[in-house]
mmCIF file of the N, C-alpha and C atoms, coordinates in Angstrom:
data_MODEL
# 
_entry.id   MODEL 
# 
loop_
_atom_site.group_PDB 
_atom_site.id 
_atom_site.type_symbol 
_atom_site.label_atom_id 
_atom_site.label_alt_id 
_atom_site.label_comp_id 
_atom_site.label_asym_id 
_atom_site.label_entity_id 
_atom_site.label_seq_id 
_atom_site.pdbx_PDB_ins_code 
_atom_site.Cartn_x 
_atom_site.Cartn_y 
_atom_site.Cartn_z 
_atom_site.occupancy 
_atom_site.B_iso_or_equiv 
_atom_site.pdbx_formal_charge 
_atom_site.auth_seq_id 
_atom_site.auth_comp_id 
_atom_site.auth_asym_id 
_atom_site.auth_atom_id 
_atom_site.pdbx_PDB_model_num 
ATOM 1   N N  . MET A 1 1  ? 97.600  80.949  130.914 1.00 0.00 ? 1  MET A N  1 
ATOM 2   C CA . MET A 1 1  ? 97.215  82.272  130.428 1.00 0.00 ? 1  MET A CA 1 
ATOM 3   C C  . MET A 1 1  ? 96.117  82.440  129.583 1.00 0.00 ? 1  MET A C  1 
ATOM 4   N N  . GLY A 1 2  ? 95.740  81.635  129.186 1.00 0.00 ? 2  GLY A N  1 
ATOM 5   C CA . GLY A 1 2  ? 94.441  81.706  128.300 1.00 0.00 ? 2  GLY A CA 1 
ATOM 6   C C  . GLY A 1 2  ? 94.598  81.442  126.863 1.00 0.00 ? 2  GLY A C  1 
ATOM 7   N N  . GLU A 1 3  ? 94.076  81.480  125.970 1.00 0.00 ? 3  GLU A N  1 
ATOM 8   C CA . GLU A 1 3  ? 94.508  81.492  124.722 1.00 0.00 ? 3  GLU A CA 1 
ATOM 9   C C  . GLU A 1 3  ? 94.546  82.462  123.990 1.00 0.00 ? 3  GLU A C  1 
ATOM 10  N N  . ASN A 1 4  ? 96.082  82.822  123.477 1.00 0.00 ? 4  ASN A N  1 
ATOM 11  C CA . ASN A 1 4  ? 96.112  84.153  122.919 1.00 0.00 ? 4  ASN A CA 1 
ATOM 12  C C  . ASN A 1 4  ? 97.211  83.546  121.619 1.00 0.00 ? 4  ASN A C  1 
ATOM 13  N N  . ASP A 1 5  ? 97.546  84.664  120.709 1.00 0.00 ? 5  ASP A N  1 
ATOM 14  C CA . ASP A 1 5  ? 98.590  84.558  119.803 1.00 0.00 ? 5  ASP A CA 1 
ATOM 15  C C  . ASP A 1 5  ? 99.688  85.685  120.039 1.00 0.00 ? 5  ASP A C  1 
ATOM 16  N N  . PHE A 1 6  ? 99.883  86.366  121.262 1.00 0.00 ? 6  PHE A N  1 
ATOM 17  C CA . PHE A 1 6  ? 100.738 87.256  121.575 1.00 0.00 ? 6  PHE A CA 1 
ATOM 18  C C  . PHE A 1 6  ? 102.151 86.647  121.223 1.00 0.00 ? 6  PHE A C  1 
ATOM 19  N N  . PRO A 1 7  ? 103.015 87.370  120.528 1.00 0.00 ? 7  PRO A N  1 
ATOM 20  C CA . PRO A 1 7  ? 104.807 86.884  120.538 1.00 0.00 ? 7  PRO A CA 1 
ATOM 21  C C  . PRO A 1 7  ? 104.936 86.582  122.030 1.00 0.00 ? 7  PRO A C  1 
ATOM 22  N N  . LYS A 1 8  ? 106.220 85.530  122.051 1.00 0.00 ? 8  LYS A N  1 
ATOM 23  C CA . LYS A 1 8  ? 106.520 85.518  123.695 1.00 0.00 ? 8  LYS A CA 1 
ATOM 24  C C  . LYS A 1 8  ? 107.322 86.608  124.067 1.00 0.00 ? 8  LYS A C  1 
ATOM 25  N N  . GLY A 1 9  ? 108.072 87.218  122.884 1.00 0.00 ? 9  GLY A N  1 
ATOM 26  C CA . GLY A 1 9  ? 108.855 88.372  123.106 1.00 0.00 ? 9  GLY A CA 1 
ATOM 27  C C  . GLY A 1 9  ? 108.077 89.568  123.955 1.00 0.00 ? 9  GLY A C  1 
ATOM 28  N N  . VAL A 1 10 ? 106.457 89.464  123.986 1.00 0.00 ? 10 VAL A N  1 
ATOM 29  C CA . VAL A 1 10 ? 105.784 90.478  124.365 1.00 0.00 ? 10 VAL A CA 1 
ATOM 30  C C  . VAL A 1 10 ? 106.015 90.539  126.407 1.00 0.00 ? 10 VAL A C  1 
ATOM 31  N N  . GLY A 1 11 ? 106.380 89.204  126.674 1.00 0.00 ? 11 GLY A N  1 
ATOM 32  C CA . GLY A 1 11 ? 106.356 89.250  128.313 1.00 0.00 ? 11 GLY A CA 1 
ATOM 33  C C  . GLY A 1 11 ? 105.149 88.820  128.779 1.00 0.00 ? 11 GLY A C  1 
ATOM 34  N N  . LYS A 1 12 ? 105.403 88.164  129.999 1.00 0.00 ? 12 LYS A N  1 
ATOM 35  C CA . LYS A 1 12 ? 104.129 87.601  130.690 1.00 0.00 ? 12 LYS A CA 1 
ATOM 36  C C  . LYS A 1 12 ? 103.144 88.684  131.311 1.00 0.00 ? 12 LYS A C  1 
ATOM 37  N N  . PRO A 1 13 ? 103.842 89.984  132.029 1.00 0.00 ? 13 PRO A N  1 
ATOM 38  C CA . PRO A 1 13 ? 103.087 90.839  132.577 1.00 0.00 ? 13 PRO A CA 1 
ATOM 39  C C  . PRO A 1 13 ? 102.445 91.271  131.493 1.00 0.00 ? 13 PRO A C  1 
ATOM 40  N N  . ALA A 1 14 ? 102.611 91.794  130.278 1.00 0.00 ? 14 ALA A N  1 
ATOM 41  C CA . ALA A 1 14 ? 102.025 92.292  129.012 1.00 0.00 ? 14 ALA A CA 1 
ATOM 42  C C  . ALA A 1 14 ? 100.881 91.598  128.575 1.00 0.00 ? 14 ALA A C  1 
ATOM 43  N N  . THR A 1 15 ? 101.336 90.293  128.631 1.00 0.00 ? 15 THR A N  1 
ATOM 44  C CA . THR A 1 15 ? 100.378 89.548  128.022 1.00 0.00 ? 15 THR A CA 1 
ATOM 45  C C  . THR A 1 15 ? 99.368  89.144  129.083 1.00 0.00 ? 15 THR A C  1 
ATOM 46  N N  . ARG A 1 16 ? 99.589  89.044  130.436 1.00 0.00 ? 16 ARG A N  1 
ATOM 47  C CA . ARG A 1 16 ? 98.386  89.198  131.387 1.00 0.00 ? 16 ARG A CA 1 
ATOM 48  C C  . ARG A 1 16 ? 97.314  90.373  131.051 1.00 0.00 ? 16 ARG A C  1 
ATOM 49  N N  . ALA A 1 17 ? 98.133  91.417  130.802 1.00 0.00 ? 17 ALA A N  1 
ATOM 50  C CA . ALA A 1 17 ? 97.202  93.087  130.820 1.00 0.00 ? 17 ALA A CA 1 
ATOM 51  C C  . ALA A 1 17 ? 96.634  92.833  129.546 1.00 0.00 ? 17 ALA A C  1 
ATOM 52  N N  . LEU A 1 18 ? 97.251  92.164  128.564 1.00 0.00 ? 18 LEU A N  1 
ATOM 53  C CA . LEU A 1 18 ? 96.221  92.562  127.121 1.00 0.00 ? 18 LEU A CA 1 
ATOM 54  C C  . LEU A 1 18 ? 95.259  91.604  127.459 1.00 0.00 ? 18 LEU A C  1 
ATOM 55  N N  . ILE A 1 19 ? 95.481  90.279  127.948 1.00 0.00 ? 19 ILE A N  1 
ATOM 56  C CA . ILE A 1 19 ? 94.221  89.344  128.069 1.00 0.00 ? 19 ILE A CA 1 
ATOM 57  C C  . ILE A 1 19 ? 93.359  90.155  129.068 1.00 0.00 ? 19 ILE A C  1 
ATOM 58  N N  . GLY A 1 20 ? 93.572  90.529  129.941 1.00 0.00 ? 20 GLY A N  1 
ATOM 59  C CA . GLY A 1 20 ? 92.837  91.160  131.097 1.00 0.00 ? 20 GLY A CA 1 
ATOM 60  C C  . GLY A 1 20 ? 92.099  92.455  130.570 1.00 0.00 ? 20 GLY A C  1 
ATOM 61  N N  . ALA A 1 21 ? 92.475  93.008  129.667 1.00 0.00 ? 21 ALA A N  1 
ATOM 62  C CA . ALA A 1 21 ? 92.037  93.958  128.836 1.00 0.00 ? 21 ALA A CA 1 
ATOM 63  C C  . ALA A 1 21 ? 91.003  93.428  127.775 1.00 0.00 ? 21 ALA A C  1 
ATOM 64  N N  . GLY A 1 22 ? 90.782  91.932  127.604 1.00 0.00 ? 22 GLY A N  1 
ATOM 65  C CA . GLY A 1 22 ? 90.031  91.498  126.805 1.00 0.00 ? 22 GLY A CA 1 
ATOM 66  C C  . GLY A 1 22 ? 90.326  91.474  125.234 1.00 0.00 ? 22 GLY A C  1 
ATOM 67  N N  . TYR A 1 23 ? 91.820  91.641  125.047 1.00 0.00 ? 23 TYR A N  1 
ATOM 68  C CA . TYR A 1 23 ? 92.561  91.284  123.866 1.00 0.00 ? 23 TYR A CA 1 
ATOM 69  C C  . TYR A 1 23 ? 92.939  89.691  123.926 1.00 0.00 ? 23 TYR A C  1 
ATOM 70  N N  . THR A 1 24 ? 92.891  89.032  122.736 1.00 0.00 ? 24 THR A N  1 
ATOM 71  C CA . THR A 1 24 ? 93.320  87.539  122.495 1.00 0.00 ? 24 THR A CA 1 
ATOM 72  C C  . THR A 1 24 ? 94.215  87.173  121.397 1.00 0.00 ? 24 THR A C  1 
ATOM 73  N N  . LYS A 1 25 ? 94.069  88.323  120.593 1.00 0.00 ? 25 LYS A N  1 
ATOM 74  C CA . LYS A 1 25 ? 94.467  88.116  118.984 1.00 0.00 ? 25 LYS A CA 1 
ATOM 75  C C  . LYS A 1 25 ? 95.357  89.423  118.895 1.00 0.00 ? 25 LYS A C  1 
ATOM 76  N N  . VAL A 1 26 ? 96.514  89.459  118.278 1.00 0.00 ? 26 VAL A N  1 
ATOM 77  C CA . VAL A 1 26 ? 97.289  90.430  117.719 1.00 0.00 ? 26 VAL A CA 1 
ATOM 78  C C  . VAL A 1 26 ? 96.359  91.191  116.847 1.00 0.00 ? 26 VAL A C  1 
ATOM 79  N N  . GLU A 1 27 ? 95.658  90.598  115.944 1.00 0.00 ? 27 GLU A N  1 
ATOM 80  C CA . GLU A 1 27 ? 94.911  91.489  115.181 1.00 0.00 ? 27 GLU A CA 1 
ATOM 81  C C  . GLU A 1 27 ? 93.672  92.875  115.617 1.00 0.00 ? 27 GLU A C  1 
ATOM 82  N N  . GLN A 1 28 ? 93.553  92.042  117.107 1.00 0.00 ? 28 GLN A N  1 
ATOM 83  C CA . GLN A 1 28 ? 92.384  93.110  117.678 1.00 0.00 ? 28 GLN A CA 1 
ATOM 84  C C  . GLN A 1 28 ? 93.134  94.449  118.008 1.00 0.00 ? 28 GLN A C  1 
ATOM 85  N N  . LEU A 1 29 ? 94.545  94.455  118.119 1.00 0.00 ? 29 LEU A N  1 
ATOM 86  C CA . LEU A 1 29 ? 95.241  95.603  118.286 1.00 0.00 ? 29 LEU A CA 1 
ATOM 87  C C  . LEU A 1 29 ? 95.143  96.822  117.514 1.00 0.00 ? 29 LEU A C  1 
ATOM 88  N N  . LYS A 1 30 ? 94.634  96.421  116.699 1.00 0.00 ? 30 LYS A N  1 
ATOM 89  C CA . LYS A 1 30 ? 94.555  97.410  115.267 1.00 0.00 ? 30 LYS A CA 1 
ATOM 90  C C  . LYS A 1 30 ? 93.454  98.589  115.378 1.00 0.00 ? 30 LYS A C  1 
ATOM 91  N N  . ASP A 1 31 ? 92.751  97.809  116.572 1.00 0.00 ? 31 ASP A N  1 
ATOM 92  C CA . ASP A 1 31 ? 91.646  98.904  116.920 1.00 0.00 ? 31 ASP A CA 1 
ATOM 93  C C  . ASP A 1 31 ? 91.866  99.687  118.296 1.00 0.00 ? 31 ASP A C  1 
ATOM 94  N N  . ALA A 1 32 ? 93.132  99.543  118.571 1.00 0.00 ? 32 ALA A N  1 
ATOM 95  C CA . ALA A 1 32 ? 93.382  100.486 119.772 1.00 0.00 ? 32 ALA A CA 1 
ATOM 96  C C  . ALA A 1 32 ? 94.779  101.255 119.280 1.00 0.00 ? 32 ALA A C  1 
ATOM 97  N N  . THR A 1 33 ? 94.763  102.366 120.143 1.00 0.00 ? 33 THR A N  1 
ATOM 98  C CA . THR A 1 33 ? 96.024  103.149 119.948 1.00 0.00 ? 33 THR A CA 1 
ATOM 99  C C  . THR A 1 33 ? 97.275  102.627 120.484 1.00 0.00 ? 33 THR A C  1 
ATOM 100 N N  . GLU A 1 34 ? 98.539  103.062 120.369 1.00 0.00 ? 34 GLU A N  1 
ATOM 101 C CA . GLU A 1 34 ? 99.537  102.627 120.977 1.00 0.00 ? 34 GLU A CA 1 
ATOM 102 C C  . GLU A 1 34 ? 99.634  103.214 122.382 1.00 0.00 ? 34 GLU A C  1 
ATOM 103 N N  . LYS A 1 35 ? 98.864  104.505 122.435 1.00 0.00 ? 35 LYS A N  1 
ATOM 104 C CA . LYS A 1 35 ? 98.907  104.984 123.709 1.00 0.00 ? 35 LYS A CA 1 
ATOM 105 C C  . LYS A 1 35 ? 98.009  103.926 124.635 1.00 0.00 ? 35 LYS A C  1 
ATOM 106 N N  . GLU A 1 36 ? 96.766  103.579 124.234 1.00 0.00 ? 36 GLU A N  1 
ATOM 107 C CA . GLU A 1 36 ? 95.754  102.944 124.999 1.00 0.00 ? 36 GLU A CA 1 
ATOM 108 C C  . GLU A 1 36 ? 96.615  101.723 125.573 1.00 0.00 ? 36 GLU A C  1 
ATOM 109 N N  . ILE A 1 37 ? 97.335  101.166 124.625 1.00 0.00 ? 37 ILE A N  1 
ATOM 110 C CA . ILE A 1 37 ? 97.614  99.533  125.259 1.00 0.00 ? 37 ILE A CA 1 
ATOM 111 C C  . ILE A 1 37 ? 98.969  100.044 126.074 1.00 0.00 ? 37 ILE A C  1 
ATOM 112 N N  . LEU A 1 38 ? 99.779  101.091 125.765 1.00 0.00 ? 38 LEU A N  1 
ATOM 113 C CA . LEU A 1 38 ? 100.804 101.530 126.614 1.00 0.00 ? 38 LEU A CA 1 
ATOM 114 C C  . LEU A 1 38 ? 100.587 101.941 128.155 1.00 0.00 ? 38 LEU A C  1 
ATOM 115 N N  . GLU A 1 39 ? 99.116  102.270 128.135 1.00 0.00 ? 39 GLU A N  1 
ATOM 116 C CA . GLU A 1 39 ? 98.663  102.385 129.673 1.00 0.00 ? 39 GLU A CA 1 
ATOM 117 C C  . GLU A 1 39 ? 98.038  101.154 130.244 1.00 0.00 ? 39 GLU A C  1 
ATOM 118 N N  . LEU A 1 40 ? 98.070  99.983  129.710 1.00 0.00 ? 40 LEU A N  1 
ATOM 119 C CA . LEU A 1 40 ? 97.848  99.049  130.631 1.00 0.00 ? 40 LEU A CA 1 
ATOM 120 C C  . LEU A 1 40 ? 99.004  98.770  131.479 1.00 0.00 ? 40 LEU A C  1 
ATOM 121 N N  . HIS A 1 41 ? 98.510  98.123  132.909 1.00 0.00 ? 41 HIS A N  1 
ATOM 122 C CA . HIS A 1 41 ? 99.548  97.841  133.672 1.00 0.00 ? 41 HIS A CA 1 
ATOM 123 C C  . HIS A 1 41 ? 100.299 96.677  133.477 1.00 0.00 ? 41 HIS A C  1 
ATOM 124 N N  . GLY A 1 42 ? 101.458 96.700  132.882 1.00 0.00 ? 42 GLY A N  1 
ATOM 125 C CA . GLY A 1 42 ? 102.697 95.604  132.552 1.00 0.00 ? 42 GLY A CA 1 
ATOM 126 C C  . GLY A 1 42 ? 102.880 95.640  131.342 1.00 0.00 ? 42 GLY A C  1 
ATOM 127 N N  . VAL A 1 43 ? 102.389 96.687  130.576 1.00 0.00 ? 43 VAL A N  1 
ATOM 128 C CA . VAL A 1 43 ? 102.732 96.986  129.111 1.00 0.00 ? 43 VAL A CA 1 
ATOM 129 C C  . VAL A 1 43 ? 103.714 98.295  129.192 1.00 0.00 ? 43 VAL A C  1 
ATOM 130 N N  . GLY A 1 44 ? 104.831 97.805  128.503 1.00 0.00 ? 44 GLY A N  1 
ATOM 131 C CA . GLY A 1 44 ? 106.020 98.602  128.476 1.00 0.00 ? 44 GLY A CA 1 
ATOM 132 C C  . GLY A 1 44 ? 106.455 98.898  126.855 1.00 0.00 ? 44 GLY A C  1 
ATOM 133 N N  . PRO A 1 45 ? 107.703 99.780  127.019 1.00 0.00 ? 45 PRO A N  1 
ATOM 134 C CA . PRO A 1 45 ? 107.768 99.978  125.456 1.00 0.00 ? 45 PRO A CA 1 
ATOM 135 C C  . PRO A 1 45 ? 108.515 98.715  124.816 1.00 0.00 ? 45 PRO A C  1 
ATOM 136 N N  . LYS A 1 46 ? 109.038 97.803  125.320 1.00 0.00 ? 46 LYS A N  1 
ATOM 137 C CA . LYS A 1 46 ? 109.518 96.621  124.702 1.00 0.00 ? 46 LYS A CA 1 
ATOM 138 C C  . LYS A 1 46 ? 108.461 95.846  124.307 1.00 0.00 ? 46 LYS A C  1 
ATOM 139 N N  . ALA A 1 47 ? 107.093 95.810  124.953 1.00 0.00 ? 47 ALA A N  1 
ATOM 140 C CA . ALA A 1 47 ? 106.340 94.947  124.535 1.00 0.00 ? 47 ALA A CA 1 
ATOM 141 C C  . ALA A 1 47 ? 105.398 95.843  123.243 1.00 0.00 ? 47 ALA A C  1 
ATOM 142 N N  . ILE A 1 48 ? 105.528 96.951  123.451 1.00 0.00 ? 48 ILE A N  1 
ATOM 143 C CA . ILE A 1 48 ? 104.783 97.787  122.361 1.00 0.00 ? 48 ILE A CA 1 
ATOM 144 C C  . ILE A 1 48 ? 105.926 97.537  120.932 1.00 0.00 ? 48 ILE A C  1 
ATOM 145 N N  . LYS A 1 49 ? 107.069 97.538  121.093 1.00 0.00 ? 49 LYS A N  1 
ATOM 146 C CA . LYS A 1 49 ? 107.649 97.415  120.023 1.00 0.00 ? 49 LYS A CA 1 
ATOM 147 C C  . LYS A 1 49 ? 107.458 96.078  119.584 1.00 0.00 ? 49 LYS A C  1 
ATOM 148 N N  . VAL A 1 50 ? 107.402 95.174  120.322 1.00 0.00 ? 50 VAL A N  1 
ATOM 149 C CA . VAL A 1 50 ? 107.206 93.536  119.780 1.00 0.00 ? 50 VAL A CA 1 
ATOM 150 C C  . VAL A 1 50 ? 105.958 93.607  119.031 1.00 0.00 ? 50 VAL A C  1 
ATOM 151 N N  . LEU A 1 51 ? 105.011 93.936  119.781 1.00 0.00 ? 51 LEU A N  1 
ATOM 152 C CA . LEU A 1 51 ? 103.827 94.157  119.252 1.00 0.00 ? 51 LEU A CA 1 
ATOM 153 C C  . LEU A 1 51 ? 103.523 94.878  117.622 1.00 0.00 ? 51 LEU A C  1 
ATOM 154 N N  . LYS A 1 52 ? 104.153 95.756  117.682 1.00 0.00 ? 52 LYS A N  1 
ATOM 155 C CA . LYS A 1 52 ? 104.184 96.913  116.730 1.00 0.00 ? 52 LYS A CA 1 
ATOM 156 C C  . LYS A 1 52 ? 104.604 95.926  115.734 1.00 0.00 ? 52 LYS A C  1 
ATOM 157 N N  . GLN A 1 53 ? 105.656 95.219  115.484 1.00 0.00 ? 53 GLN A N  1 
ATOM 158 C CA . GLN A 1 53 ? 106.644 94.152  114.827 1.00 0.00 ? 53 GLN A CA 1 
ATOM 159 C C  . GLN A 1 53 ? 105.584 93.098  114.444 1.00 0.00 ? 53 GLN A C  1 
ATOM 160 N N  . GLU A 1 54 ? 104.930 92.674  115.274 1.00 0.00 ? 54 GLU A N  1 
ATOM 161 C CA . GLU A 1 54 ? 103.833 91.394  114.937 1.00 0.00 ? 54 GLU A CA 1 
ATOM 162 C C  . GLU A 1 54 ? 102.618 92.031  114.363 1.00 0.00 ? 54 GLU A C  1 
ATOM 163 N N  . LEU A 1 55 ? 102.391 93.262  114.313 1.00 0.00 ? 55 LEU A N  1 
ATOM 164 C CA . LEU A 1 55 ? 101.165 93.962  113.623 1.00 0.00 ? 55 LEU A CA 1 
ATOM 165 C C  . LEU A 1 55 ? 101.973 94.107  112.020 1.00 0.00 ? 55 LEU A C  1 
ATOM 166 N N  . ALA A 1 56 ? 102.897 94.522  112.127 1.00 0.00 ? 56 ALA A N  1 
ATOM 167 C CA . ALA A 1 56 ? 103.745 95.226  110.722 1.00 0.00 ? 56 ALA A CA 1 
ATOM 168 C C  . ALA A 1 56 ? 103.618 93.532  109.999 1.00 0.00 ? 56 ALA A C  1 
ATOM 169 N N  . SER A 1 57 ? 104.028 92.440  110.548 1.00 0.00 ? 57 SER A N  1 
ATOM 170 C CA . SER A 1 57 ? 104.271 91.406  110.093 1.00 0.00 ? 57 SER A CA 1 
ATOM 171 C C  . SER A 1 57 ? 102.722 90.733  109.287 1.00 0.00 ? 57 SER A C  1 
ATOM 172 N N  . LYS A 1 58 ? 101.715 91.334  109.796 1.00 0.00 ? 58 LYS A N  1 
ATOM 173 C CA . LYS A 1 58 ? 100.685 90.969  109.353 1.00 0.00 ? 58 LYS A CA 1 
ATOM 174 C C  . LYS A 1 58 ? 99.776  91.996  108.740 1.00 0.00 ? 58 LYS A C  1 
ATOM 175 N N  . GLY A 1 59 ? 100.670 92.984  108.107 1.00 0.00 ? 59 GLY A N  1 
ATOM 176 C CA . GLY A 1 59 ? 99.916  94.332  107.325 1.00 0.00 ? 59 GLY A CA 1 
ATOM 177 C C  . GLY A 1 59 ? 99.117  95.096  108.066 1.00 0.00 ? 59 GLY A C  1 
ATOM 178 N N  . LEU A 1 60 ? 99.304  95.124  109.235 1.00 0.00 ? 60 LEU A N  1 
ATOM 179 C CA . LEU A 1 60 ? 98.555  95.881  110.493 1.00 0.00 ? 60 LEU A CA 1 
ATOM 180 C C  . LEU A 1 60 ? 99.174  96.835  111.024 1.00 0.00 ? 60 LEU A C  1 
ATOM 181 N N  . GLU A 1 61 ? 98.847  97.621  111.716 1.00 0.00 ? 61 GLU A N  1 
ATOM 182 C CA . GLU A 1 61 ? 99.374  98.650  112.798 1.00 0.00 ? 61 GLU A CA 1 
ATOM 183 C C  . GLU A 1 61 ? 98.463  99.529  113.640 1.00 0.00 ? 61 GLU A C  1 
ATOM 184 N N  . PHE A 1 62 ? 98.878  99.858  114.799 1.00 0.00 ? 62 PHE A N  1 
ATOM 185 C CA . PHE A 1 62 ? 97.939  100.422 115.858 1.00 0.00 ? 62 PHE A CA 1 
ATOM 186 C C  . PHE A 1 62 ? 96.835  101.655 115.198 1.00 0.00 ? 62 PHE A C  1 
ATOM 187 N N  . LYS A 1 63 ? 95.954  101.764 115.887 1.00 0.00 ? 63 LYS A N  1 
ATOM 188 C CA . LYS A 1 63 ? 95.103  103.086 115.573 1.00 0.00 ? 63 LYS A CA 1 
ATOM 189 C C  . LYS A 1 63 ? 95.855  104.210 115.464 1.00 0.00 ? 63 LYS A C  1 
ATOM 190 N N  . LYS A 1 64 ? 95.485  105.179 114.699 1.00 0.00 ? 64 LYS A N  1 
ATOM 191 C CA . LYS A 1 64 ? 96.261  106.770 114.620 1.00 0.00 ? 64 LYS A CA 1 
ATOM 192 C C  . LYS A 1 64 ? 95.170  107.151 115.491 1.00 0.00 ? 64 LYS A C  1 
# 
């Protein structure tokens, strides 16, 4: 699935969607809104929750 640092809890469909949209690092998600990521086919509420936790662990968050 290519090089990425998304946590396994995000799930394969969401990981594929994120990579397909050009994201390979969790840190890149700080430049996207939660809504933008949720609109990607394969990304659901569970993936958003995991990604929010991972961003928070790095002192980051989705763009407002």
